[in-house]
N, CA and C of each residue as an Amber inpcrd file, in Angstrom:
protein
   531
   0.8390000  -1.1770000   0.0000000   0.0000000   0.0000000   0.0000000
   0.8880000   1.2450000   0.0000000   0.4850000   2.2280000  -0.7880000
   1.2490000   3.4630000  -0.8940000   0.4330000   4.6290000  -0.3190000
   1.0950000   5.4070000   0.5270000   0.4830000   6.5810000   1.1440000
   1.2990000   7.7930000   0.7140000   0.6610000   8.7390000   0.0390000
   1.3190000   9.9840000  -0.3300000   0.9860000  11.0630000   0.6760000
   1.9790000  11.8270000   1.0560000   1.7900000  12.9530000   1.9700000
   2.0290000  14.2280000   1.1700000   1.0920000  15.1420000   1.2210000
   1.1570000  16.3570000   0.4180000   2.1450000  17.3770000   0.9380000
   3.3850000  16.9520000   1.1340000   4.4490000  17.8170000   1.6290000
   5.7490000  17.0230000   1.6470000   6.8540000  17.7370000   1.6570000
   8.1650000  17.1290000   1.9020000   8.6390000  17.4490000   3.3230000
   7.8340000  18.2050000   4.0670000   8.1970000  18.6300000   5.4180000
   8.2920000  17.4040000   6.3280000   9.4450000  17.2380000   6.9780000
   9.6810000  16.0530000   7.8050000   8.7420000  15.9810000   9.0090000
   8.2200000  17.1090000   9.4750000   7.2890000  17.0660000  10.6060000
   5.9400000  16.5020000  10.1870000   5.6560000  16.5330000   8.9080000
   4.4150000  15.9570000   8.3870000   4.6350000  14.5160000   7.9380000
   5.6200000  14.2840000   7.0960000   5.8970000  12.9420000   6.5780000
   6.2740000  12.0100000   7.7250000   7.1560000  12.4590000   8.6000000
   7.5820000  11.6400000   9.7430000   6.4380000  11.3190000  10.6810000
   5.5390000  12.2640000  10.8790000   4.3830000  12.0150000  11.7430000
   3.4730000  10.9480000  11.1340000   3.2430000  11.0170000   9.8260000
   2.4140000  10.0010000   9.1600000   3.0710000   8.6290000   9.3000000
   4.3640000   8.5430000   9.0310000   5.0810000   7.2610000   9.1570000
   4.9580000   6.6990000  10.5690000   5.1980000   7.5360000  11.5610000
   5.1760000   7.0860000  12.9530000   3.7810000   6.6320000  13.3830000
   2.7750000   7.3910000  13.0290000   1.4070000   7.0600000  13.4400000
   0.9370000   5.7730000  12.7800000   1.1780000   5.6130000  11.4880000
   0.6550000   4.4570000  10.7620000   1.2150000   3.1350000  11.2630000
   2.3570000   3.1390000  11.9130000   2.9390000   1.9050000  12.4560000
   2.0630000   1.2900000  13.5450000   1.1910000   2.0950000  14.1410000
   0.2940000   1.6060000  15.2020000  -1.0300000   1.0740000  14.6720000
  -1.2290000   1.1070000  13.3720000  -2.4930000   0.7010000  12.7520000
  -2.2450000  -0.5280000  11.8840000  -2.8020000  -1.6990000  12.2470000
  -2.5160000  -2.9270000  11.5010000  -2.7150000  -2.8020000   9.9930000
  -3.7660000  -2.1320000   9.5460000  -4.0340000  -2.0490000   8.1100000
  -3.0250000  -1.1710000   7.3670000  -2.2420000  -0.3770000   8.0990000
  -1.2740000   0.5270000   7.4740000   0.1770000   0.2350000   7.8730000
   0.3830000  -0.7460000   8.7230000   1.7080000  -1.0080000   9.2950000
   2.7970000  -1.1560000   8.2350000   2.4830000  -1.8000000   7.1230000
   3.4930000  -2.0500000   6.0820000   3.4090000  -1.0550000   4.9240000
   2.6850000   0.0080000   5.1150000   2.5120000   0.9910000   4.0330000
   3.8230000   1.7090000   3.7310000   3.9760000   2.0480000   2.4710000
   5.1010000   2.8660000   2.0330000   4.6220000   4.3180000   2.0640000
   5.2410000   5.1240000   2.9050000   4.8660000   6.5330000   3.0520000
   5.9100000   7.3750000   2.3400000   5.4290000   8.2940000   1.5040000
   6.3790000   9.1640000   0.8010000   5.8270000  10.5880000   0.7000000
   6.7200000  11.5070000   0.9400000   6.3790000  12.9120000   0.7660000
   6.3060000  13.2400000  -0.7090000   5.3720000  14.0980000  -1.0680000
   5.1400000  14.4380000  -2.4650000   5.3470000  15.9340000  -2.6780000
   5.9300000  16.2650000  -3.8080000   5.9800000  17.6670000  -4.2240000
   4.6060000  18.0080000  -4.7830000   3.9950000  19.0050000  -4.2270000
   2.6710000  19.4180000  -4.6820000   2.7030000  20.8950000  -5.0360000
   1.6690000  21.3380000  -5.6960000   1.5720000  22.7460000  -6.0990000
   0.6140000  23.4690000  -5.1620000   1.1180000  24.4900000  -4.4980000
   0.2920000  25.3270000  -3.6280000   0.0540000  26.6340000  -4.3650000
  -1.2150000  26.9640000  -4.5940000  -1.5830000  28.1860000  -5.3300000
  -0.9810000  29.4380000  -4.6980000  -1.2660000  29.6110000  -3.4180000
  -0.8230000  30.8310000  -2.7390000  -0.2030000  30.4300000  -1.4190000
   1.1270000  30.5910000  -1.3100000   1.7900000  30.2120000  -0.0720000
   1.5950000  31.3240000   0.9550000   1.2470000  30.9430000   2.1140000
   1.0490000  31.8630000   3.2220000   0.4790000  31.0740000   4.3780000
   0.1100000  31.7350000   5.4170000  -0.4370000  31.0540000   6.5880000
  -1.9530000  31.1500000   6.5410000  -2.6650000  30.0100000   6.5510000
  -4.1270000  30.0740000   6.5510000  -4.6390000  30.9400000   7.7030000
  -5.5940000  31.7790000   7.4010000  -6.0710000  32.7870000   8.3560000
  -7.3710000  32.4080000   9.0580000  -7.9810000  31.3030000   8.6340000
  -9.2240000  30.8770000   9.2780000  -9.3720000  29.3680000   9.0910000
 -10.3360000  28.7870000   9.7900000 -10.5000000  27.3330000   9.7630000
 -10.8740000  26.8460000   8.3660000 -11.6270000  27.6330000   7.6110000
 -12.0000000  27.2160000   6.2600000 -10.7630000  27.0870000   5.3810000
  -9.8970000  28.0910000   5.3940000  -8.6660000  28.0260000   4.6040000
  -7.7820000  26.8580000   5.0490000  -7.7430000  26.6010000   6.3410000
  -6.9030000  25.5290000   6.8700000  -7.4190000  24.1640000   6.4130000
  -8.7330000  23.9480000   6.5360000  -9.3310000  22.6760000   6.1010000
  -9.1690000  22.5130000   4.5950000  -9.4550000  23.5460000   3.8370000
  -9.3270000  23.4560000   2.3800000  -7.8800000  23.2040000   1.9620000
  -6.9280000  23.7820000   2.6740000  -5.5210000  23.5340000   2.3790000
  -5.1430000  22.0810000   2.6250000  -5.6280000  21.5040000   3.7170000
  -5.3460000  20.0990000   4.0160000  -5.9710000  19.1910000   2.9630000
  -7.2020000  19.4920000   2.5620000  -7.8800000  18.6890000   1.5410000
  -7.1530000  18.7780000   0.2050000  -6.7510000  19.9770000  -0.1790000
  -6.0130000  20.1450000  -1.4380000  -4.7270000  19.3270000  -1.4140000
  -4.0010000  19.3830000  -0.3190000  -2.7620000  18.6150000  -0.1920000
  -3.0460000  17.1110000  -0.2970000  -4.1140000  16.6460000   0.3690000
  -4.4530000  15.2140000   0.3520000  -4.8220000  14.7550000  -1.0480000
  -5.6150000  15.5440000  -1.7440000  -6.0350000  15.1530000  -3.0960000
  -4.8500000  15.1280000  -4.0620000  -3.9620000  16.0900000  -3.9330000
  -2.7760000  16.0780000  -4.7960000  -1.8690000  14.8970000  -4.4680000
  -1.7610000  14.5510000  -3.1910000  -0.9010000  13.4400000  -2.7700000
  -1.4930000  12.0810000  -3.1320000  -2.7910000  12.0350000  -3.3770000
  -3.4620000  10.7790000  -3.7190000  -3.0320000  10.2290000  -5.0740000
  -2.6610000  11.0920000  -5.9850000  -2.2940000  10.6690000  -7.3400000
  -1.1690000   9.6290000  -7.2650000  -1.3930000   8.4620000  -7.8470000
  -0.4500000   7.3330000  -7.8630000  -0.2780000   6.6750000  -6.4970000
  -1.2100000   6.9000000  -5.5800000  -1.1370000   6.2990000  -4.2510000
  -2.5040000   5.7300000  -3.8720000  -2.5180000   4.8920000  -2.8370000
  -3.7750000   4.3320000  -2.3440000  -4.5240000   5.3220000  -1.4630000
  -3.7780000   6.1640000  -0.7650000  -4.3430000   7.2220000   0.0760000
  -3.4850000   8.4620000  -0.0810000  -4.1120000   9.6110000   0.0660000
  -3.3940000  10.8780000   0.1220000  -3.6440000  11.5190000   1.4720000
  -2.6000000  12.0270000   2.0800000  -2.7070000  12.6830000   3.3800000
  -2.2410000  14.1250000   3.2290000  -3.0660000  15.0380000   3.7050000
  -2.6970000  16.4420000   3.7210000  -2.7600000  16.9710000   5.1400000
  -1.7520000  17.7010000   5.5390000  -1.7250000  18.3130000   6.8680000
  -1.4650000  19.7920000   6.6750000  -2.3180000  20.5970000   7.2770000
  -2.1940000  22.0520000   7.1600000  -2.4040000  22.6650000   8.5330000
  -1.5000000  23.5510000   8.9170000  -1.6640000  24.3140000  10.1510000
  -2.1760000  25.6950000   9.8010000  -3.0550000  26.2210000  10.6340000
  -3.5770000  27.5480000  10.3780000  -4.3560000  28.0880000  11.5600000
  -4.7840000  29.3040000  11.4010000  -5.5150000  29.9810000  12.4610000
  -7.0100000  29.6960000  12.3870000  -7.6570000  29.8140000  13.5250000
  -9.1140000  29.8160000  13.5730000  -9.5330000  30.7990000  14.6570000
 -10.6360000  31.4690000  14.4020000 -11.1530000  32.4270000  15.3750000
 -11.6960000  31.6620000  16.5800000 -11.3210000  32.1220000  17.7690000
 -11.7870000  31.4970000  19.0020000 -12.1540000  32.6060000  19.9860000
 -13.4190000  32.6600000  20.3880000 -13.8390000  33.6990000  21.3330000
 -13.0910000  33.5760000  22.6620000 -12.8960000  34.6930000  23.3070000
 -12.3080000  34.7970000  24.6400000 -10.8070000  34.5400000  24.6930000
 -10.1670000  34.3710000  23.5300000  -8.7110000  34.2510000  23.5270000
  -8.1170000  35.6590000  23.5330000  -6.8720000  35.7700000  23.8860000
  -6.2230000  37.0790000  23.9790000  -6.0590000  37.7430000  22.6160000
  -5.8220000  36.9330000  21.5840000  -5.6280000  37.4810000  20.2380000
  -6.8600000  37.3320000  19.3550000  -7.8210000  36.5190000  19.8110000
  -9.0020000  36.2290000  19.0090000  -8.8390000  34.9990000  18.1310000
  -7.6330000  34.3870000  18.1520000  -7.3380000  33.2530000  17.2750000
  -6.5020000  32.1960000  17.9900000  -6.6030000  30.9780000  17.4750000
  -5.7370000  29.8880000  17.9110000  -5.2310000  29.1580000  16.6720000
  -4.1090000  28.4990000  16.8280000  -3.5100000  27.6870000  15.7730000
  -4.0090000  26.2500000  15.9240000  -4.3290000  25.6170000  14.8000000
  -4.7750000  24.2280000  14.7910000  -4.1760000  23.5400000  13.5720000
  -3.8780000  22.2520000  13.7080000  -3.4540000  21.4560000  12.5610000
  -4.6380000  20.6230000  12.1000000  -4.8460000  20.5820000  10.8020000
  -5.9180000  19.7830000  10.2100000  -5.2670000  18.6920000   9.3670000
  -5.7230000  17.4610000   9.5560000  -5.2980000  16.3510000   8.7090000
  -6.4850000  15.9270000   7.8660000  -6.2620000  15.8230000   6.5690000
  -7.2600000  15.2890000   5.6410000  -6.6610000  14.0330000   5.0110000
  -7.4280000  12.9610000   5.0260000  -7.0290000  11.7310000   4.3510000
  -8.0340000  11.5080000   3.2320000  -7.5270000  11.3510000   2.0040000
  -8.3870000  11.1320000   0.8420000  -8.1670000   9.7070000   0.3520000
  -9.2610000   8.9530000   0.2430000  -9.1810000   7.5580000  -0.1870000
  -9.6050000   7.3640000  -1.6450000  -9.7470000   8.4570000  -2.3620000
 -10.1900000   8.3980000  -3.7500000 -11.6660000   8.6890000  -3.9020000
 -12.3990000   8.5940000  -2.7970000 -13.8330000   8.8540000  -2.7930000
 -14.2140000   9.8690000  -1.7210000 -13.7560000   9.6070000  -0.5030000
 -14.1440000  10.4300000   0.6350000 -12.9410000  11.1190000   1.2730000
 -13.2620000  12.2040000   1.9600000 -12.2890000  12.9280000   2.7780000
 -12.5620000  12.5730000   4.2340000 -11.5120000  12.2810000   4.9750000
 -11.6080000  11.9620000   6.3970000 -10.7870000  13.0240000   7.1340000
 -11.4290000  13.8020000   8.0030000 -10.7690000  14.9280000   8.6680000
 -10.5030000  14.6660000  10.1440000  -9.4120000  15.2230000  10.6260000
  -9.0840000  15.2230000  12.0430000  -8.3630000  16.5140000  12.3780000
  -8.5360000  16.9770000  13.5960000  -7.8840000  18.1970000  14.0620000
  -7.0230000  17.9040000  15.2800000  -6.0000000  18.7030000  15.4310000
  -5.1320000  18.6360000  16.6000000  -5.7410000  19.4850000  17.7100000
  -5.1230000  19.4580000  18.8870000  -5.4650000  20.4770000  19.8780000
  -5.0860000  21.8510000  19.3170000  -5.6270000  22.8770000  19.8890000
  -5.3330000  24.2360000  19.4370000  -4.5750000  24.9920000  20.5330000
  -3.7800000  25.9640000  20.1080000  -3.0670000  26.8120000  21.0670000
  -2.9400000  28.2060000  20.4740000  -2.7620000  29.1620000  21.3410000
  -2.7040000  30.5580000  20.9070000  -1.2680000  30.9790000  20.6210000
  -1.1060000  31.6690000  19.5090000   0.1850000  32.2540000  19.1720000
   0.2720000  33.6510000  19.8070000   1.4840000  34.1750000  19.9710000
   1.6330000  35.5380000  20.4780000   0.9070000  36.5520000  19.5740000
   0.3580000  37.5810000  20.2060000  -0.4210000  38.5930000  19.4740000
   0.3520000  39.2060000  18.3080000   1.6310000  39.5330000  18.5080000
   2.4110000  40.1550000  17.4350000   2.5230000  39.2450000  16.2140000
   2.6440000  37.9420000  16.4410000   2.7220000  37.0010000  15.3170000
   1.3760000  36.9160000  14.6020000   0.3000000  36.8810000  15.3480000
  -1.0490000  36.8470000  14.7540000  -1.2600000  38.0960000  13.8940000
  -0.8550000  39.2420000  14.4060000  -0.9930000  40.4880000  13.6450000
  -0.1830000  40.4350000  12.3540000   1.0190000  39.8710000  12.4030000
   1.8450000  39.7520000  11.2020000   1.1670000  38.9010000  10.1300000
   0.4940000  37.8620000  10.5570000  -0.2110000  36.9850000   9.6140000
  -1.4630000  37.6600000   9.0800000  -2.2890000  38.1590000   9.9750000
  -3.5850000  38.7020000   9.5670000  -3.5050000  40.0710000   8.9010000
  -2.6190000  40.9230000   9.3810000  -2.5680000  42.2960000   8.8840000
  -1.5130000  42.5220000   7.7970000  -0.4540000  41.7040000   7.8110000
   0.6260000  41.9240000   6.8600000   0.8270000  40.7600000   5.8950000
   0.0480000  39.7020000   6.0370000   0.1250000  38.5780000   5.1090000
   1.3730000  37.7280000   5.2220000   2.0210000  37.7550000   6.3730000
   3.2380000  36.9680000   6.5700000   2.8910000  35.4940000   6.7450000
   3.8870000  34.6290000   6.4840000   3.7110000  33.2310000   6.8650000
   4.1360000  33.1010000   8.3320000   3.9940000  31.9030000   8.8880000
   4.2740000  31.7120000  10.3080000   5.6950000  32.0470000  10.7040000
   6.6670000  31.5950000   9.9290000   8.0680000  31.8810000  10.2580000
   8.3470000  33.3750000  10.1990000   7.8850000  34.0190000   9.1440000
   8.0820000  35.4680000   9.0130000   7.4550000  36.2140000  10.1920000
   6.2630000  35.8030000  10.5790000   5.5610000  36.4840000  11.6710000
   6.2830000  36.2990000  13.0030000   6.8130000  35.1150000  13.2350000
   7.5230000  34.8610000  14.4900000   8.8630000  35.5970000  14.5180000
   9.5260000  35.7000000  13.3680000  10.7810000  36.4590000  13.2800000
  10.5010000  37.9400000  13.4990000   9.4680000  38.4720000  12.8260000
   9.1170000  39.8870000  12.9700000   8.7340000  40.2180000  14.4120000
   8.1440000  39.2590000  15.1230000   7.7640000  39.4690000  16.5300000
   8.9640000  39.3390000  17.4560000  10.1390000  38.9640000  16.8980000
  11.3510000  38.8430000  17.6990000  11.4040000  37.5740000  18.5330000
  10.6620000  36.5380000  18.1260000  10.5710000  35.3260000  18.9340000
  11.4540000  34.1810000  18.4490000  11.9950000  34.2980000  17.2490000
  12.8940000  33.2890000  16.7030000  13.6770000  33.8980000  15.5510000
  14.7560000  33.2480000  15.1950000  15.4940000  33.6060000  13.9850000
  15.4090000  32.4580000  12.9810000  14.6510000  31.4130000  13.3160000
  14.5130000  30.2240000  12.4850000  13.5780000  30.5100000  11.3150000
  14.1510000  30.6160000  10.1180000  13.3680000  30.9210000   8.9220000
  12.4960000  29.7610000   8.4700000  12.7080000  28.5950000   9.0140000
  11.9220000  27.3940000   8.6870000  11.4450000  26.7380000   9.9720000
  10.8810000  27.5270000  10.8700000  10.4760000  26.9840000  12.1700000
   9.4760000  25.8380000  12.0150000   8.6290000  25.8950000  10.9940000
   7.6440000  24.8420000  10.7680000   8.2430000  23.5400000  10.2740000
   9.4710000  23.5590000   9.8170000  10.1490000  22.3370000   9.3890000
  10.9410000  21.7240000  10.5380000  10.9270000  22.3890000  11.6670000
  11.6700000  21.9240000  12.8350000  10.6900000  21.6680000  13.9780000
  10.9440000  22.2060000  15.1330000  10.0570000  21.9650000  16.2840000
   8.7360000  22.7070000  16.1540000   8.6980000  23.7190000  15.3000000
   7.4740000  24.4920000  15.1120000   7.2630000  25.4970000  16.2270000
   6.2470000  26.3150000  16.0330000   5.8920000  27.3010000  17.0590000
   5.4500000  26.5800000  18.3270000   4.7850000  25.4410000  18.1700000
   4.3650000  24.6750000  19.3470000   5.5820000  24.2450000  20.1670000
   6.6710000  23.8770000  19.5010000   7.8880000  23.5160000  20.2070000
   8.4930000  24.6990000  20.9450000   8.4580000  25.8530000  20.2860000
   8.9740000  27.0750000  20.8990000   8.1620000  27.4520000  22.1420000
   6.8470000  27.4530000  22.0000000   5.9860000  27.9260000  23.0940000
   5.8370000  26.9230000  24.2350000   6.0960000  25.6410000  23.9720000
   6.0330000  24.6450000  25.0480000   7.4170000  24.3280000  25.6010000
   8.4020000  25.1390000  25.2110000   9.7900000  24.9110000  25.6380000
  10.2440000  23.4890000  25.3320000   9.8540000  23.0070000  24.1430000
  10.2980000  21.7020000  23.6750000   9.5250000  20.5170000  24.2240000
   8.4810000  20.7520000  24.9850000   7.7150000  19.6410000  25.5540000
   6.9170000  18.8710000  24.5020000   6.5210000  19.5700000  23.4420000
   5.8480000  18.9270000  22.3160000   6.3690000  19.6040000  21.0580000
   6.7280000  18.8010000  20.0690000   7.2120000  19.3910000  18.8230000
   6.1350000  19.2650000  17.7490000   6.4270000  19.8320000  16.5880000
   5.4130000  19.8820000  15.5400000   5.0410000  18.4970000  15.0220000
   5.9840000  17.5780000  14.9670000   5.6720000  16.2220000  14.5050000
   4.6700000  15.5600000  15.4520000   4.8860000  15.6760000  16.7590000
   3.9550000  15.0880000  17.7310000   2.5960000  15.7760000  17.6630000
   2.6160000  17.0640000  17.4630000   1.3810000  17.8420000  17.3340000
   0.5930000  17.3940000  16.0970000   1.2870000  17.2500000  14.9640000
   0.6370000  16.7800000  13.7330000   0.1000000  15.3660000  13.8990000
   0.8180000  14.5290000  14.6560000   0.3940000  13.1370000  14.8580000
  -1.0010000  13.0670000  15.4630000  -1.3330000  13.9830000  16.3340000
  -2.6600000  13.9820000  16.9560000  -3.7630000  14.2190000  15.9290000
  -3.5360000  15.1190000  14.9930000  -4.5260000  15.3670000  13.9370000
  -4.6720000  14.1380000  13.0450000  -3.5610000  13.4810000  12.7520000
  -3.5930000  12.2760000  11.9230000  -4.4070000  11.1850000  12.6160000
  -4.1530000  10.9820000  13.9010000  -4.8880000   9.9660000  14.6550000
  -6.3880000  10.2550000  14.6680000  -6.7570000  11.5090000  14.7570000
  -8.1820000  11.8510000  14.7590000  -8.8220000  11.5520000  13.4050000
  -8.1050000  11.8220000  12.3120000  -8.6430000  11.5140000  10.9860000
  -8.7510000  10.0060000  10.7730000  -7.8340000   9.2540000  11.3400000
  -7.8430000   7.8000000  11.1730000  -9.0170000   7.1310000  11.8720000
  -9.6740000   7.8190000  12.7940000 -10.8450000   7.2110000  13.4360000
 -11.9010000   6.8450000  12.4010000 -11.9940000   7.6060000  11.3270000
 -12.9530000   7.3250000  10.2600000 -12.6250000   6.0100000   9.5590000
 -11.3400000   5.7640000   9.3520000 -10.9240000   4.5580000   8.6460000
 -10.9430000   3.3290000   9.5500000 -10.7910000   3.5360000  10.8500000
 -10.8680000   2.4250000  11.7950000 -12.3120000   1.9850000  12.0390000
 -13.2240000   2.9310000  11.9360000 -14.6250000   2.6610000  12.2300000
 -15.5290000   3.1630000  11.1070000 -15.3400000   2.6610000   9.8790000
 -16.1080000   3.1960000   8.7450000 -17.6130000   3.0380000   8.8920000
 -18.0420000   2.0510000   9.6590000 -19.4760000   1.8290000   9.8440000
 -20.1450000   2.9830000  10.6060000 -19.3540000   3.7940000  11.2810000
 -19.9140000   4.9110000  12.0390000 -19.9750000   6.2030000  11.2350000
 -19.2830000   6.2260000  10.1080000 -19.2030000   7.4520000   9.3300000
 -19.7430000   7.2360000   7.9280000
């Protein structure tokens, strides 16, 4: 079985590989990162953009594979938060017919970074650099903002794994969905 991941980012591909080892039907799957085309690179600004980005990645990764997996991190509006937004990872798994979605836990980014994304159109790394919180131009390819804000207690791969596990509930229990 072949599983395509709509990214070459090791925090996404590695998370898919690690998670699938715990699922008998996927244990022997060949997981490979795929080069895909993203129309407009930037940081998703709302849950709709984040979900649609994950679905687009999954559908593109499905080509020549048995399943396509897309993982997209982005903002969503959340009442009563300090910035009005939280970051969430969305996993979409496409089986050629249906989309299976799962979300990670959410956490709030610093206000200055949120402003950089929403008001200036920066991506996550640019926004965190502009806020003076990192010099890592590829923070999302490493521990991620979650790694920075949790002082390394959880990294982006582990964070993405939770979204993947939530999407896999559909495939483990298809009779319920």
